[in-house]
N, CA, C and O atoms as a CHARMM CRD file, in Angstrom:
* protein
*
  320
    1    1 MET  N      3.81200 -10.02800  12.91000 PROA 1      0.00000
    2    1 MET  CA     3.40600  -8.65500  12.66100 PROA 1      0.00000
    3    1 MET  C      2.74100  -8.55700  11.28600 PROA 1      0.00000
    4    1 MET  O      3.00200  -9.34700  10.37900 PROA 1      0.00000
    5    2 TYR  N      1.89000  -7.57400  11.17700 PROA 2      0.00000
    6    2 TYR  CA     1.21900  -7.26900   9.91200 PROA 2      0.00000
    7    2 TYR  C      1.47000  -5.81000   9.57900 PROA 2      0.00000
    8    2 TYR  O      1.80000  -5.00400  10.45000 PROA 2      0.00000
    9    3 TYR  N      1.31200  -5.49000   8.32200 PROA 3      0.00000
   10    3 TYR  CA     1.65900  -4.16200   7.85400 PROA 3      0.00000
   11    3 TYR  C      0.58600  -3.61500   6.92100 PROA 3      0.00000
   12    3 TYR  O      0.00200  -4.35100   6.12600 PROA 3      0.00000
   13    4 SER  N      0.34000  -2.32600   7.02800 PROA 4      0.00000
   14    4 SER  CA    -0.40400  -1.61600   6.00000 PROA 4      0.00000
   15    4 SER  C      0.66700  -0.88200   5.20600 PROA 4      0.00000
   16    4 SER  O      1.65100  -0.40400   5.77100 PROA 4      0.00000
   17    5 TYR  N      0.47300  -0.79600   3.89800 PROA 5      0.00000
   18    5 TYR  CA     1.53400  -0.22200   3.07800 PROA 5      0.00000
   19    5 TYR  C      0.96100   0.60400   1.93700 PROA 5      0.00000
   20    5 TYR  O     -0.19400   0.45400   1.54000 PROA 5      0.00000
   21    6 ILE  N      1.80700   1.47200   1.43400 PROA 6      0.00000
   22    6 ILE  CA     1.47900   2.25700   0.25400 PROA 6      0.00000
   23    6 ILE  C      2.61400   2.05100  -0.74100 PROA 6      0.00000
   24    6 ILE  O      3.78400   2.27000  -0.42500 PROA 6      0.00000
   25    7 LEU  N      2.25100   1.63000  -1.93500 PROA 7      0.00000
   26    7 LEU  CA     3.21800   1.49100  -3.01500 PROA 7      0.00000
   27    7 LEU  C      3.01100   2.64000  -3.99000 PROA 7      0.00000
   28    7 LEU  O      1.89700   3.13400  -4.16100 PROA 7      0.00000
   29    8 LYS  N      4.08900   3.05100  -4.61800 PROA 8      0.00000
   30    8 LYS  CA     3.99100   4.08200  -5.65400 PROA 8      0.00000
   31    8 LYS  C      4.43500   3.47600  -6.97300 PROA 8      0.00000
   32    8 LYS  O      5.50600   2.87600  -7.07100 PROA 8      0.00000
   33    9 SER  N      3.60200   3.64000  -7.97700 PROA 9      0.00000
   34    9 SER  CA     3.91500   3.14700  -9.31700 PROA 9      0.00000
   35    9 SER  C      4.92700   4.07900  -9.97200 PROA 9      0.00000
   36    9 SER  O      4.71900   5.29200 -10.01900 PROA 9      0.00000
   37   10 LEU  N      6.00800   3.52300 -10.47000 PROA 10     0.00000
   38   10 LEU  CA     6.98800   4.32600 -11.20900 PROA 10     0.00000
   39   10 LEU  C      6.51200   4.61000 -12.62700 PROA 10     0.00000
   40   10 LEU  O      7.06100   5.47200 -13.31300 PROA 10     0.00000
   41   11 LYS  N      5.50100   3.88900 -13.05700 PROA 11     0.00000
   42   11 LYS  CA     4.95400   4.06600 -14.40300 PROA 11     0.00000
   43   11 LYS  C      4.00600   5.26200 -14.46900 PROA 11     0.00000
   44   11 LYS  O      4.14000   6.11800 -15.34400 PROA 11     0.00000
   45   12 ASP  N      3.04000   5.31900 -13.53700 PROA 12     0.00000
   46   12 ASP  CA     2.04400   6.40200 -13.58500 PROA 12     0.00000
   47   12 ASP  C      2.05400   7.29800 -12.34800 PROA 12     0.00000
   48   12 ASP  O      1.24400   8.22000 -12.24600 PROA 12     0.00000
   49   13 GLU  N      2.96600   7.03400 -11.40600 PROA 13     0.00000
   50   13 GLU  CA     3.13700   7.81400 -10.17700 PROA 13     0.00000
   51   13 GLU  C      1.90000   7.84100  -9.27700 PROA 13     0.00000
   52   13 GLU  O      1.76200   8.72900  -8.43600 PROA 13     0.00000
   53   14 ARG  N      1.00300   6.87000  -9.45500 PROA 14     0.00000
   54   14 ARG  CA    -0.15800   6.75000  -8.57700 PROA 14     0.00000
   55   14 ARG  C      0.16700   5.77400  -7.45900 PROA 14     0.00000
   56   14 ARG  O      1.16300   5.05200  -7.51200 PROA 14     0.00000
   57   15 TYR  N     -0.68700   5.76500  -6.45000 PROA 15     0.00000
   58   15 TYR  CA    -0.45800   4.94800  -5.26400 PROA 15     0.00000
   59   15 TYR  C     -1.37700   3.73200  -5.22400 PROA 15     0.00000
   60   15 TYR  O     -2.47100   3.72800  -5.78700 PROA 15     0.00000
   61   16 TYR  N     -0.89400   2.71400  -4.54500 PROA 16     0.00000
   62   16 TYR  CA    -1.68600   1.51500  -4.27400 PROA 16     0.00000
   63   16 TYR  C     -1.60800   1.26700  -2.77500 PROA 16     0.00000
   64   16 TYR  O     -0.52200   1.31000  -2.19700 PROA 16     0.00000
   65   17 TYR  N     -2.74600   1.00900  -2.14100 PROA 17     0.00000
   66   17 TYR  CA    -2.82400   0.78800  -0.69800 PROA 17     0.00000
   67   17 TYR  C     -3.13700  -0.67400  -0.42700 PROA 17     0.00000
   68   17 TYR  O     -3.99600  -1.26200  -1.08400 PROA 17     0.00000
   69   18 GLY  N     -2.44000  -1.26400   0.54300 PROA 18     0.00000
   70   18 GLY  CA    -2.68200  -2.66600   0.84600 PROA 18     0.00000
   71   18 GLY  C     -2.25200  -3.02200   2.25700 PROA 18     0.00000
   72   18 GLY  O     -1.78000  -2.17100   3.01100 PROA 18     0.00000
   73   19 SER  N     -2.42100  -4.28900   2.60500 PROA 19     0.00000
   74   19 SER  CA    -1.97600  -4.80800   3.90300 PROA 19     0.00000
   75   19 SER  C     -1.48600  -6.23600   3.69600 PROA 19     0.00000
   76   19 SER  O     -1.97200  -6.95100   2.81900 PROA 19     0.00000
   77   20 THR  N     -0.52500  -6.64000   4.51000 PROA 20     0.00000
   78   20 THR  CA     0.10400  -7.94900   4.35200 PROA 20     0.00000
   79   20 THR  C      0.92000  -8.29200   5.59700 PROA 20     0.00000
   80   20 THR  O      1.09700  -7.46000   6.48600 PROA 20     0.00000
   81   21 ASN  N      1.40900  -9.52000   5.64700 PROA 21     0.00000
   82   21 ASN  CA     2.32900  -9.88900   6.72300 PROA 21     0.00000
   83   21 ASN  C      3.77600  -9.89300   6.23400 PROA 21     0.00000
   84   21 ASN  O      4.69000 -10.12400   7.02600 PROA 21     0.00000
   85   22 ASP  N      3.99900  -9.64100   4.93800 PROA 22     0.00000
   86   22 ASP  CA     5.35500  -9.60600   4.37200 PROA 22     0.00000
   87   22 ASP  C      5.38400  -8.60700   3.21500 PROA 22     0.00000
   88   22 ASP  O      5.00200  -8.93400   2.09100 PROA 22     0.00000
   89   23 VAL  N      5.83500  -7.40300   3.50000 PROA 23     0.00000
   90   23 VAL  CA     5.81000  -6.32700   2.50700 PROA 23     0.00000
   91   23 VAL  C      6.71900  -6.64400   1.32100 PROA 23     0.00000
   92   23 VAL  O      6.33800  -6.40700   0.17400 PROA 23     0.00000
   93   24 ASN  N      7.90400  -7.17200   1.57700 PROA 24     0.00000
   94   24 ASN  CA     8.83600  -7.46200   0.47200 PROA 24     0.00000
   95   24 ASN  C      8.27800  -8.51500  -0.47600 PROA 24     0.00000
   96   24 ASN  O      8.38200  -8.37800  -1.69500 PROA 24     0.00000
   97   25 LYS  N      7.69200  -9.55500   0.07900 PROA 25     0.00000
   98   25 LYS  CA     7.09100 -10.60500  -0.75400 PROA 25     0.00000
   99   25 LYS  C      5.92400 -10.03800  -1.56600 PROA 25     0.00000
  100   25 LYS  O      5.75600 -10.36700  -2.74000 PROA 25     0.00000
  101   26 ARG  N      5.13700  -9.19800  -0.93800 PROA 26     0.00000
  102   26 ARG  CA     3.98900  -8.59400  -1.62000 PROA 26     0.00000
  103   26 ARG  C      4.45600  -7.66700  -2.74500 PROA 26     0.00000
  104   26 ARG  O      3.85700  -7.64700  -3.82000 PROA 26     0.00000
  105   27 LEU  N      5.51200  -6.90500  -2.50200 PROA 27     0.00000
  106   27 LEU  CA     6.06300  -6.02800  -3.52600 PROA 27     0.00000
  107   27 LEU  C      6.51800  -6.84500  -4.73600 PROA 27     0.00000
  108   27 LEU  O      6.28500  -6.45000  -5.87800 PROA 27     0.00000
  109   28 LEU  N      7.16000  -7.97000  -4.48700 PROA 28     0.00000
  110   28 LEU  CA     7.59800  -8.83700  -5.58500 PROA 28     0.00000
  111   28 LEU  C      6.41500  -9.32500  -6.41500 PROA 28     0.00000
  112   28 LEU  O      6.49800  -9.39800  -7.64200 PROA 28     0.00000
  113   29 LYS  N      5.30700  -9.66000  -5.73700 PROA 29     0.00000
  114   29 LYS  CA     4.10700 -10.10500  -6.46100 PROA 29     0.00000
  115   29 LYS  C      3.54800  -8.98100  -7.33700 PROA 29     0.00000
  116   29 LYS  O      3.17000  -9.20900  -8.48600 PROA 29     0.00000
  117   30 HSD  N      3.50100  -7.76600  -6.78400 PROA 30     0.00000
  118   30 HSD  CA     3.00800  -6.62600  -7.57000 PROA 30     0.00000
  119   30 HSD  C      3.90400  -6.38900  -8.77900 PROA 30     0.00000
  120   30 HSD  O      3.41000  -6.18700  -9.88800 PROA 30     0.00000
  121   31 ASN  N      5.19700  -6.41100  -8.57400 PROA 31     0.00000
  122   31 ASN  CA     6.13600  -6.10000  -9.65500 PROA 31     0.00000
  123   31 ASN  C      6.26600  -7.21100 -10.69000 PROA 31     0.00000
  124   31 ASN  O      6.70200  -6.95400 -11.81200 PROA 31     0.00000
  125   32 SER  N      5.90000  -8.43400 -10.33900 PROA 32     0.00000
  126   32 SER  CA     5.99500  -9.53500 -11.29600 PROA 32     0.00000
  127   32 SER  C      4.68900  -9.75500 -12.06200 PROA 32     0.00000
  128   32 SER  O      4.59300 -10.67600 -12.87300 PROA 32     0.00000
  129   33 GLY  N      3.68400  -8.91000 -11.80800 PROA 33     0.00000
  130   33 GLY  CA     2.43000  -9.00400 -12.53900 PROA 33     0.00000
  131   33 GLY  C      1.45600 -10.03300 -11.99900 PROA 33     0.00000
  132   33 GLY  O      0.48900 -10.37800 -12.67900 PROA 33     0.00000
  133   34 GLN  N      1.68600 -10.53100 -10.79200 PROA 34     0.00000
  134   34 GLN  CA     0.81100 -11.54500 -10.20200 PROA 34     0.00000
  135   34 GLN  C     -0.42400 -10.96300  -9.52900 PROA 34     0.00000
  136   34 GLN  O     -1.30700 -11.71100  -9.10600 PROA 34     0.00000
  137   35 VAL  N     -0.50000  -9.63200  -9.42400 PROA 35     0.00000
  138   35 VAL  CA    -1.66500  -8.97200  -8.82300 PROA 35     0.00000
  139   35 VAL  C     -2.44700  -8.31600  -9.95300 PROA 35     0.00000
  140   35 VAL  O     -1.98400  -7.35900 -10.57400 PROA 35     0.00000
  141   36 LYS  N     -3.63200  -8.84100 -10.20800 PROA 36     0.00000
  142   36 LYS  CA    -4.44900  -8.42100 -11.35500 PROA 36     0.00000
  143   36 LYS  C     -4.66600  -6.90900 -11.39800 PROA 36     0.00000
  144   36 LYS  O     -4.57800  -6.30100 -12.46500 PROA 36     0.00000
  145   37 SER  N     -4.94900  -6.30600 -10.25200 PROA 37     0.00000
  146   37 SER  CA    -5.30000  -4.88300 -10.24000 PROA 37     0.00000
  147   37 SER  C     -4.11100  -3.95900 -10.47900 PROA 37     0.00000
  148   37 SER  O     -4.30500  -2.77500 -10.75500 PROA 37     0.00000
  149   38 THR  N     -2.88700  -4.46900 -10.38100 PROA 38     0.00000
  150   38 THR  CA    -1.72900  -3.59000 -10.53500 PROA 38     0.00000
  151   38 THR  C     -0.76200  -4.00800 -11.63700 PROA 38     0.00000
  152   38 THR  O      0.23000  -3.31700 -11.87000 PROA 38     0.00000
  153   39 LYS  N     -1.02000  -5.10600 -12.31200 PROA 39     0.00000
  154   39 LYS  CA    -0.02200  -5.61600 -13.24800 PROA 39     0.00000
  155   39 LYS  C      0.29000  -4.64800 -14.39300 PROA 39     0.00000
  156   39 LYS  O      1.40000  -4.66500 -14.92600 PROA 39     0.00000
  157   40 HSD  N     -0.65000  -3.82400 -14.76800 PROA 40     0.00000
  158   40 HSD  CA    -0.42200  -2.85800 -15.84800 PROA 40     0.00000
  159   40 HSD  C      0.26900  -1.57800 -15.36900 PROA 40     0.00000
  160   40 HSD  O      0.59900  -0.71300 -16.18000 PROA 40     0.00000
  161   41 ARG  N      0.49000  -1.45400 -14.04800 PROA 41     0.00000
  162   41 ARG  CA     1.08200  -0.23600 -13.49000 PROA 41     0.00000
  163   41 ARG  C      2.49200  -0.43700 -12.94900 PROA 41     0.00000
  164   41 ARG  O      3.09600   0.51600 -12.45700 PROA 41     0.00000
  165   42 ALA  N      3.02900  -1.64300 -13.02600 PROA 42     0.00000
  166   42 ALA  CA     4.36400  -1.94600 -12.49700 PROA 42     0.00000
  167   42 ALA  C      5.41800  -1.20400 -13.31900 PROA 42     0.00000
  168   42 ALA  O      5.18900  -0.91200 -14.49300 PROA 42     0.00000
  169   43 PRO  N      6.54100  -0.90500 -12.73200 PROA 43     0.00000
  170   43 PRO  CA     7.05300  -1.32500 -11.42700 PROA 43     0.00000
  171   43 PRO  C      6.59900  -0.39600 -10.29200 PROA 43     0.00000
  172   43 PRO  O      6.21100   0.75200 -10.50700 PROA 43     0.00000
  173   44 PHE  N      6.66800  -0.94700  -9.08100 PROA 44     0.00000
  174   44 PHE  CA     6.31000  -0.23100  -7.86300 PROA 44     0.00000
  175   44 PHE  C      7.50000  -0.14600  -6.92200 PROA 44     0.00000
  176   44 PHE  O      8.42000  -0.96200  -6.97400 PROA 44     0.00000
  177   45 VAL  N      7.45700   0.86400  -6.06200 PROA 45     0.00000
  178   45 VAL  CA     8.40000   0.96900  -4.94600 PROA 45     0.00000
  179   45 VAL  C      7.58500   1.15200  -3.67600 PROA 45     0.00000
  180   45 VAL  O      6.47500   1.68200  -3.71700 PROA 45     0.00000
  181   46 VAL  N      8.13000   0.71600  -2.55400 PROA 46     0.00000
  182   46 VAL  CA     7.45600   0.91800  -1.27300 PROA 46     0.00000
  183   46 VAL  C      7.58200   2.39800  -0.92600 PROA 46     0.00000
  184   46 VAL  O      8.68400   2.94600  -0.87000 PROA 46     0.00000
  185   47 HSD  N      6.44900   3.02600  -0.69700 PROA 47     0.00000
  186   47 HSD  CA     6.41300   4.45300  -0.37800 PROA 47     0.00000
  187   47 HSD  C      6.24600   4.68900   1.12300 PROA 47     0.00000
  188   47 HSD  O      6.82800   5.62500   1.67300 PROA 47     0.00000
  189   48 PHE  N      5.44800   3.84000   1.79200 PROA 48     0.00000
  190   48 PHE  CA     5.14800   4.04200   3.21000 PROA 48     0.00000
  191   48 PHE  C      4.68200   2.72000   3.80800 PROA 48     0.00000
  192   48 PHE  O      3.96700   1.95700   3.15900 PROA 48     0.00000
  193   49 VAL  N      5.09200   2.45000   5.05300 PROA 49     0.00000
  194   49 VAL  CA     4.69300   1.21400   5.74700 PROA 49     0.00000
  195   49 VAL  C      4.38700   1.53700   7.20600 PROA 49     0.00000
  196   49 VAL  O      5.09900   2.31200   7.84500 PROA 49     0.00000
  197   50 GLU  N      3.32800   0.93900   7.72000 PROA 50     0.00000
  198   50 GLU  CA     3.00100   1.00200   9.15100 PROA 50     0.00000
  199   50 GLU  C      2.88800  -0.42300   9.68200 PROA 50     0.00000
  200   50 GLU  O      2.33200  -1.29500   9.01400 PROA 50     0.00000
  201   51 GLU  N      3.40600  -0.65600  10.86700 PROA 51     0.00000
  202   51 GLU  CA     3.37100  -1.97700  11.49600 PROA 51     0.00000
  203   51 GLU  C      2.18000  -2.06900  12.44300 PROA 51     0.00000
  204   51 GLU  O      1.85000  -1.11200  13.14400 PROA 51     0.00000
  205   52 HSD  N      1.53700  -3.24500  12.45100 PROA 52     0.00000
  206   52 HSD  CA     0.36900  -3.46900  13.30000 PROA 52     0.00000
  207   52 HSD  C      0.49200  -4.81200  14.01800 PROA 52     0.00000
  208   52 HSD  O      1.22100  -5.69800  13.57300 PROA 52     0.00000
  209   53 LEU  N     -0.22000  -4.95100  15.12000 PROA 53     0.00000
  210   53 LEU  CA    -0.14400  -6.16400  15.92400 PROA 53     0.00000
  211   53 LEU  C     -0.84000  -7.35500  15.29500 PROA 53     0.00000
  212   53 LEU  O     -0.46400  -8.50000  15.54600 PROA 53     0.00000
  213   54 ASN  N     -1.86300  -7.09300  14.47000 PROA 54     0.00000
  214   54 ASN  CA    -2.59600  -8.20500  13.86400 PROA 54     0.00000
  215   54 ASN  C     -3.16800  -7.81000  12.50500 PROA 54     0.00000
  216   54 ASN  O     -3.13600  -6.64700  12.10100 PROA 54     0.00000
  217   55 ARG  N     -3.68300  -8.81000  11.82500 PROA 55     0.00000
  218   55 ARG  CA    -4.20000  -8.63100  10.47100 PROA 55     0.00000
  219   55 ARG  C     -5.38700  -7.67300  10.42700 PROA 55     0.00000
  220   55 ARG  O     -5.50400  -6.85900   9.51100 PROA 55     0.00000
  221   56 THR  N     -6.25800  -7.77600  11.41300 PROA 56     0.00000
  222   56 THR  CA    -7.44900  -6.92500  11.45500 PROA 56     0.00000
  223   56 THR  C     -7.08000  -5.45000  11.51000 PROA 56     0.00000
  224   56 THR  O     -7.65600  -4.63900  10.78400 PROA 56     0.00000
  225   57 LEU  N     -6.12400  -5.09400  12.36500 PROA 57     0.00000
  226   57 LEU  CA    -5.70900  -3.69300  12.48000 PROA 57     0.00000
  227   57 LEU  C     -5.05800  -3.20500  11.18900 PROA 57     0.00000
  228   57 LEU  O     -5.29200  -2.07300  10.76400 PROA 57     0.00000
  229   58 ALA  N     -4.25000  -4.04600  10.57000 PROA 58     0.00000
  230   58 ALA  CA    -3.60000  -3.66500   9.31100 PROA 58     0.00000
  231   58 ALA  C     -4.64400  -3.43700   8.22000 PROA 58     0.00000
  232   58 ALA  O     -4.54200  -2.48200   7.44900 PROA 58     0.00000
  233   59 PHE  N     -5.64400  -4.31000   8.15400 PROA 59     0.00000
  234   59 PHE  CA    -6.68200  -4.16800   7.13900 PROA 59     0.00000
  235   59 PHE  C     -7.53500  -2.92400   7.39500 PROA 59     0.00000
  236   59 PHE  O     -7.91500  -2.23500   6.44800 PROA 59     0.00000
  237   60 LYS  N     -7.83800  -2.63200   8.64800 PROA 60     0.00000
  238   60 LYS  CA    -8.61000  -1.42200   8.97100 PROA 60     0.00000
  239   60 LYS  C     -7.85300  -0.17100   8.55100 PROA 60     0.00000
  240   60 LYS  O     -8.44400   0.79200   8.06200 PROA 60     0.00000
  241   61 ARG  N     -6.53800  -0.19600   8.74600 PROA 61     0.00000
  242   61 ARG  CA    -5.72100   0.94700   8.34600 PROA 61     0.00000
  243   61 ARG  C     -5.70500   1.09100   6.82300 PROA 61     0.00000
  244   61 ARG  O     -5.75000   2.20500   6.30100 PROA 61     0.00000
  245   62 GLU  N     -5.64000  -0.03100   6.11700 PROA 62     0.00000
  246   62 GLU  CA    -5.71700  -0.00500   4.65300 PROA 62     0.00000
  247   62 GLU  C     -7.02600   0.64600   4.20700 PROA 62     0.00000
  248   62 GLU  O     -7.02500   1.49900   3.31900 PROA 62     0.00000
  249   63 LEU  N     -8.12500   0.25200   4.81300 PROA 63     0.00000
  250   63 LEU  CA    -9.42400   0.84600   4.47100 PROA 63     0.00000
  251   63 LEU  C     -9.44500   2.33700   4.79100 PROA 63     0.00000
  252   63 LEU  O    -10.04100   3.12700   4.05800 PROA 63     0.00000
  253   64 PHE  N     -8.79200   2.71700   5.88600 PROA 64     0.00000
  254   64 PHE  CA    -8.70600   4.13400   6.24500 PROA 64     0.00000
  255   64 PHE  C     -7.97400   4.91000   5.15100 PROA 64     0.00000
  256   64 PHE  O     -8.43300   5.97600   4.74100 PROA 64     0.00000
  257   65 TYR  N     -6.84900   4.39100   4.67700 PROA 65     0.00000
  258   65 TYR  CA    -6.10800   5.06700   3.60100 PROA 65     0.00000
  259   65 TYR  C     -7.00700   5.33000   2.40000 PROA 65     0.00000
  260   65 TYR  O     -6.87800   6.35900   1.73800 PROA 65     0.00000
  261   66 LYS  N     -7.90900   4.41200   2.12200 PROA 66     0.00000
  262   66 LYS  CA    -8.77000   4.49200   0.94700 PROA 66     0.00000
  263   66 LYS  C     -9.98400   5.39700   1.14900 PROA 66     0.00000
  264   66 LYS  O    -10.72500   5.65700   0.20100 PROA 66     0.00000
  265   67 SER  N    -10.19200   5.87600   2.36700 PROA 67     0.00000
  266   67 SER  CA   -11.35300   6.71500   2.67500 PROA 67     0.00000
  267   67 SER  C    -11.02400   8.19000   2.44400 PROA 67     0.00000
  268   67 SER  O     -9.86200   8.55800   2.26700 PROA 67     0.00000
  269   68 VAL  N    -12.04800   9.01700   2.44800 PROA 68     0.00000
  270   68 VAL  CA   -11.86000  10.46500   2.30900 PROA 68     0.00000
  271   68 VAL  C    -11.02600  10.99200   3.47300 PROA 68     0.00000
  272   68 VAL  O    -10.10900  11.78600   3.26200 PROA 68     0.00000
  273   69 ASP  N    -11.32600  10.56600   4.68500 PROA 69     0.00000
  274   69 ASP  CA   -10.55600  11.01700   5.84300 PROA 69     0.00000
  275   69 ASP  C     -9.10700  10.55300   5.75200 PROA 69     0.00000
  276   69 ASP  O     -8.18900  11.28700   6.12000 PROA 69     0.00000
  277   70 GLY  N     -8.90900   9.35200   5.26900 PROA 70     0.00000
  278   70 GLY  CA    -7.56100   8.83500   5.09900 PROA 70     0.00000
  279   70 GLY  C     -6.79200   9.61600   4.05300 PROA 70     0.00000
  280   70 GLY  O     -5.60900   9.90700   4.23400 PROA 70     0.00000
  281   71 TYR  N     -7.45500   9.95400   2.96600 PROA 71     0.00000
  282   71 TYR  CA    -6.82600  10.76900   1.92200 PROA 71     0.00000
  283   71 TYR  C     -6.35200  12.09600   2.50900 PROA 71     0.00000
  284   71 TYR  O     -5.23100  12.53600   2.25100 PROA 71     0.00000
  285   72 ARG  N     -7.21200  12.72500   3.29500 PROA 72     0.00000
  286   72 ARG  CA    -6.84900  13.99300   3.94200 PROA 72     0.00000
  287   72 ARG  C     -5.66500  13.80800   4.89200 PROA 72     0.00000
  288   72 ARG  O     -4.72800  14.60600   4.89200 PROA 72     0.00000
  289   73 TYR  N     -5.71800  12.75100   5.69600 PROA 73     0.00000
  290   73 TYR  CA    -4.64000  12.46300   6.63800 PROA 73     0.00000
  291   73 TYR  C     -3.30300  12.29300   5.90200 PROA 73     0.00000
  292   73 TYR  O     -2.29000  12.86100   6.30900 PROA 73     0.00000
  293   74 LEU  N     -3.30700  11.51800   4.83000 PROA 74     0.00000
  294   74 LEU  CA    -2.07800  11.27800   4.07200 PROA 74     0.00000
  295   74 LEU  C     -1.55000  12.56900   3.45300 PROA 74     0.00000
  296   74 LEU  O     -0.33700  12.77800   3.41400 PROA 74     0.00000
  297   75 LYS  N     -2.42700  13.42700   2.97300 PROA 75     0.00000
  298   75 LYS  CA    -2.01000  14.70500   2.39900 PROA 75     0.00000
  299   75 LYS  C     -1.49600  15.65500   3.47400 PROA 75     0.00000
  300   75 LYS  O     -0.44800  16.27900   3.30500 PROA 75     0.00000
  301   76 GLU  N     -2.22900  15.76700   4.57900 PROA 76     0.00000
  302   76 GLU  CA    -1.83600  16.69000   5.66000 PROA 76     0.00000
  303   76 GLU  C     -0.49100  16.30800   6.26700 PROA 76     0.00000
  304   76 GLU  O      0.27100  17.17700   6.69100 PROA 76     0.00000
  305   77 ASN  N     -0.20100  15.02800   6.31000 PROA 77     0.00000
  306   77 ASN  CA     1.06200  14.55100   6.88500 PROA 77     0.00000
  307   77 ASN  C      2.13800  14.33200   5.82500 PROA 77     0.00000
  308   77 ASN  O      3.18300  13.74100   6.09500 PROA 77     0.00000
  309   78 LYS  N      1.86400  14.81700   4.61900 PROA 78     0.00000
  310   78 LYS  CA     2.81200  14.75900   3.49500 PROA 78     0.00000
  311   78 LYS  C      3.34300  13.34300   3.22200 PROA 78     0.00000
  312   78 LYS  O      4.51800  13.14400   2.91300 PROA 78     0.00000
  313   79 ILE  N      2.43500  12.37700   3.34800 PROA 79     0.00000
  314   79 ILE  CA     2.78200  10.97900   3.06200 PROA 79     0.00000
  315   79 ILE  C      2.56200  10.69900   1.57900 PROA 79     0.00000
  316   79 ILE  O      3.34200   9.98400   0.94900 PROA 79     0.00000
  317   80 THR  N      1.49700  11.26700   1.03300 PROA 80     0.00000
  318   80 THR  CA     1.25300  11.12600  -0.41200 PROA 80     0.00000
  319   80 THR  C      1.10300  12.50600  -1.02400 PROA 80     0.00000
  320   80 THR  O      0.89200  12.62600  -2.23100 PROA 80     0.00000
């Protein structure tokens, strides 16, 4: 299984959107500073996760979260 996920920074309360096959392992990488784009914003907590059948679907969902329509969807459904 693959997952699209949203992390919330406890430092600046902003969100990070991603996809992976192991959310816990990915969270550890974000929190340990191994992800260049988020190392200055750690620590993070998992805010939201969706399960997908394959990597392609998880990545498409990640891109959706990052789009204007995705932003609206997340707000309307009180996810972010």
